[in-house]
C-alpha positions as CSV (number, residue, x, y, z in Angstrom):
1,X,0.0,0.0,0.0
2,X,1.5,3.3,-1.1
3,X,0.7,6.4,1.0
4,X,0.9,9.7,-0.7
5,X,2.8,12.1,1.5
6,X,1.0,15.2,0.5
7,X,-2.5,13.8,1.1
8,X,-1.5,12.3,4.5
9,X,0.1,15.5,5.6
10,X,-2.9,17.5,4.5
11,X,-5.2,15.2,6.4
12,X,-3.1,15.4,9.6
13,X,-3.0,19.2,9.4
14,X,-6.7,19.5,8.8
15,X,-7.5,17.2,11.7
16,X,-5.1,19.1,14.0
17,X,-6.4,22.5,13.0
18,X,-10.1,21.4,13.3
19,X,-9.5,20.0,16.7
20,X,-7.8,23.1,17.9
21,X,-10.4,25.3,16.3
22,X,-13.2,23.3,17.9
23,X,-11.6,23.3,21.3
24,X,-11.0,27.1,21.1
25,X,-14.4,27.8,19.7
26,X,-16.3,26.3,22.6
27,X,-15.6,29.3,24.7
28,X,-14.8,32.7,23.3
29,X,-12.9,33.5,26.4
30,X,-10.3,30.7,26.2
31,X,-7.6,31.2,28.8
32,X,-3.9,30.9,28.0
33,X,-3.7,27.8,30.2
34,X,-6.4,26.1,28.1
35,X,-4.5,27.0,25.0
36,X,-1.4,25.5,26.5
37,X,-3.1,22.2,27.2
38,X,-4.4,22.0,23.7
39,X,-1.0,22.8,22.2
40,X,0.7,20.2,24.5
41,X,-1.9,17.6,23.2
42,X,-1.2,18.5,19.6
43,X,2.5,18.2,20.3
44,X,2.0,14.8,21.9
45,X,0.1,13.5,18.9
46,X,2.9,14.7,16.6
47,X,5.6,13.1,18.7
48,X,3.7,9.9,18.7
49,X,3.3,10.0,14.9
50,X,7.1,10.6,14.6
51,X,7.9,7.7,16.9
52,X,5.6,5.3,15.1
53,X,6.9,6.2,11.7
54,X,10.6,6.1,12.9
55,X,10.1,2.6,14.4
56,X,8.4,1.3,11.3
57,X,11.0,2.8,9.0
58,X,13.9,1.6,11.2
59,X,12.4,-1.9,11.5
60,X,11.5,-2.4,7.8
61,X,14.4,-0.6,6.1
62,X,17.3,-0.6,8.6
63,X,20.0,0.1,6.0
64,X,18.3,3.3,4.8
65,X,17.5,5.2,8.0
66,X,20.3,6.5,10.2
67,X,19.6,8.4,13.4
68,X,21.0,11.9,13.5
69,X,20.5,12.4,17.2
70,X,23.9,11.8,18.9
71,X,22.2,10.8,22.2
72,X,20.6,7.8,20.6
73,X,22.7,7.1,17.6
74,X,24.3,4.1,19.3
75,X,20.8,2.4,19.5
76,X,20.3,2.3,15.7
77,X,20.3,-1.5,15.7
78,X,17.6,-1.6,18.4
79,X,14.6,0.3,17.2
80,X,12.5,-0.3,20.2
81,X,15.2,1.0,22.6
82,X,15.9,3.9,20.3
83,X,12.2,5.0,20.3
84,X,12.0,4.3,24.0
85,X,14.9,6.6,24.8
86,X,13.6,9.3,22.4
87,X,10.2,9.0,24.2
88,X,11.8,9.6,27.5
89,X,13.7,12.6,26.2
90,X,10.5,14.0,24.7
91,X,8.5,13.4,27.9
92,X,11.1,15.2,30.0
93,X,11.4,18.1,27.6
94,X,7.6,18.4,27.3
95,X,7.2,18.3,31.1
96,X,9.9,20.9,31.6
97,X,8.3,23.3,29.0
98,X,4.9,22.8,30.5
99,X,6.0,23.1,34.1
100,X,8.6,25.8,34.0
101,X,7.8,27.9,30.9
102,X,4.0,27.3,31.0
103,X,3.5,28.7,34.5
104,X,5.0,32.1,33.8
105,X,4.7,32.4,30.0
106,X,1.9,30.2,28.8
107,X,1.7,31.9,25.4
108,X,5.4,31.4,24.7
109,X,5.0,27.7,25.8
110,X,2.0,27.3,23.5
111,X,4.1,28.7,20.6
112,X,6.9,26.3,21.5
113,X,4.6,23.3,21.5
114,X,3.0,24.3,18.2
115,X,6.4,24.9,16.6
116,X,7.7,21.5,17.9
117,X,4.5,19.8,16.6
118,X,5.0,21.3,13.2
119,X,8.6,20.0,13.1
120,X,7.5,16.5,14.3
121,X,4.8,16.5,11.6
122,X,7.5,17.3,9.1
123,X,9.6,14.4,10.4
124,X,6.6,12.0,10.2
125,X,5.9,13.1,6.6
126,X,9.5,12.7,5.7
127,X,9.6,9.2,7.2
128,X,6.5,8.2,5.2
129,X,8.0,9.6,2.0
130,X,11.2,7.8,2.6
131,X,9.4,4.5,3.3
132,X,7.5,4.9,0.0
133,X,10.7,5.4,-1.8
134,X,12.3,2.4,-0.1
135,X,9.3,0.3,-0.9
136,X,9.5,1.3,-4.6
137,X,13.2,0.5,-4.6
138,X,12.6,-3.0,-3.2
139,X,9.9,-3.6,-5.7
140,X,12.0,-2.7,-8.7
141,X,15.0,-4.7,-7.4
142,X,13.0,-8.0,-7.0
143,X,13.6,-10.5,-9.8
């Protein structure tokens, strides 16, 4: 099954934006703390998508994906461990932003979560695109 990267990315963006819009539209007087919670939820979903696609790509095509993060580069041959360590790093980072930046500057923390979610969405789309290319390569190389 071939997944078109542009259509999957468009669907993800529409779903995220519609959720945020629906949550914000429920009350015209949405407080910054509520916006922070929504942005943290969107970031969490994007992180999960990135981890799932990274694990799938690393498991199916180990010769094509190489981790760039120096903290987990040594775990390339162990996809579950690599994703687990990345999850711990993301959880600690998200908690620190929410706890320390969100209390004093909720709008800045909201912006940070949305920015990080956009980057993770890009990484997920990139992983999907690379898996499609790898799948096409394996199909053409079969006798």
